[in-house]
N, C-alpha and C positions, 0 to 999 in steps of 0.2 A: 504494500500500500504506500509506503514511503516513496519508492521509486516512481509510482504512478503520480503521486502529488508533485514530486519534483519536476517530472516531465510536463505536467499540466501548468505548473507555475512558471517555468522558464523554458518554453518550447524552442527558443532560439539559442540557448546557451551552448557553448562548444562541447560540453560533456554530455549532452542529451543523447547522442548516438550511443555512447557507451552505456548510459542508463537504460536505453531500450534493449541493448544486448543483455545486460544483467537481468533485466526483468524477463526477457525471453528465456534465459537459463532457469530462473526460478519457476516459471510456468511449465517449462518442458519437464523439469525434474518432478514437479508435483502433479503432472498430468496423469500419472498412473491412478490417482484417486478420482480424477475428473477429466476424462478424455477431451472434453470441449476446450480444455486449456491448451491443447496442441495448436488450435487455430489462433489463439491469442499469442502463444509463443511465436508462431510463424509471423504474425503481424509485427511483433516487436523486433524479431531478427531482420525482417524486411526493412523496417524503419531504420534500424541501425545501419544496415547495408546501404540504404538509399542516401544516408547522410555522409557516407564516406567517399573520398576520392580514391579508388582502388590503386591508382598510380602512386599516390602519396603514402598509402598505408595498405599495401597488399597483404600483410599478415592479418590484420583485422578483417579485411574483406574475405580472406580465405576462411577464417574462423566462422564468421556469420554465414557464409555460403554453405560451409560444412554443416552447421547447426540446422539450417533450413532443410538440407537433405536428410538429416536424422529425424526431424519432425515428420517429414513425408514418410519415412520408413515406419515410424511409430504409428502413423495413421494407416499403414498398409497401402500407401499410394506409391508403389514401387516404381511405376513408370515415371512419376514426377521426381522421385529420389534419384533415379538413374540419370535423368535429364539434368538435374541440378549438379550431380557429381561430374558428369561429362563436361558441362559448361565451365565449372570451376577448374577442372584439370586441363582442359584445352586452353583456357585463358592462361593458366600457369605455364603451360608448355610454350606459349607464345613469348613468354619472358624467359629469363634464365634463373638458375638457382640463386644467383647473387641478388636477385630482387627480393628474396625472402630471408628473414632471420631463421634461426633454428626453430623458433616457435611457429612461424608461418609454414615452414617445411613439415613440421609435425602435423598441422591441420591438413596439409596436402596428402601426407602419407595416410592419415586416417581416412580421408575421402577415397584415396586409391584402394585401400584395403576393403572398404565397404563396397565400392563399385565392383571390384574383382569378385568379391563373395556373391553379390547379387547376380552378376553376369554369368559366373560359373554355374550357379544354381539354375539359371535359365537356359543354359546351354549356348550362351552367346559370347564365347571367349574370343572369337576372331576380332570383333570390333574393339574389345578391351585390349587385345594384343597390339592393335595399331596405335591406340592411345599410349600404351606403355612404351612403345618404341619412340614416340614423340617426346614423352617425358624423359626418357633416357638420354635423348640427344640434347635436351635442355639441362641435363644434370640433375633431374628431379626424380629419378627412379633408381 
């Protein structure tokens, strides 16, 4: 509730994006008790991501994009989760490993692991293999 009040009180403050992200974390974690919270978590992660310049803060962009993918997975919307992870990882592959800190690369690794798991379970390893090759050439795999 405190984060919600802070966001409402100062919607243009420079820290509001991070507040949206933290609120998304809280909602996602507690959504096991109330699945409707996943939609709220998504909305806050989206707001956090929309406030970022991914070129200026690729690590935070990777984190929020990954969290959106996890929300989709929790909602059993695997097609959207896969799309989210591919978008994140192809965007990362267009950069190089140097664009990310160790923290940002950790979020990319998590997305890569989740995507590989989903695509393997669905029997769609070939497309994932192409992405993996691009990530490797960017120093991200």
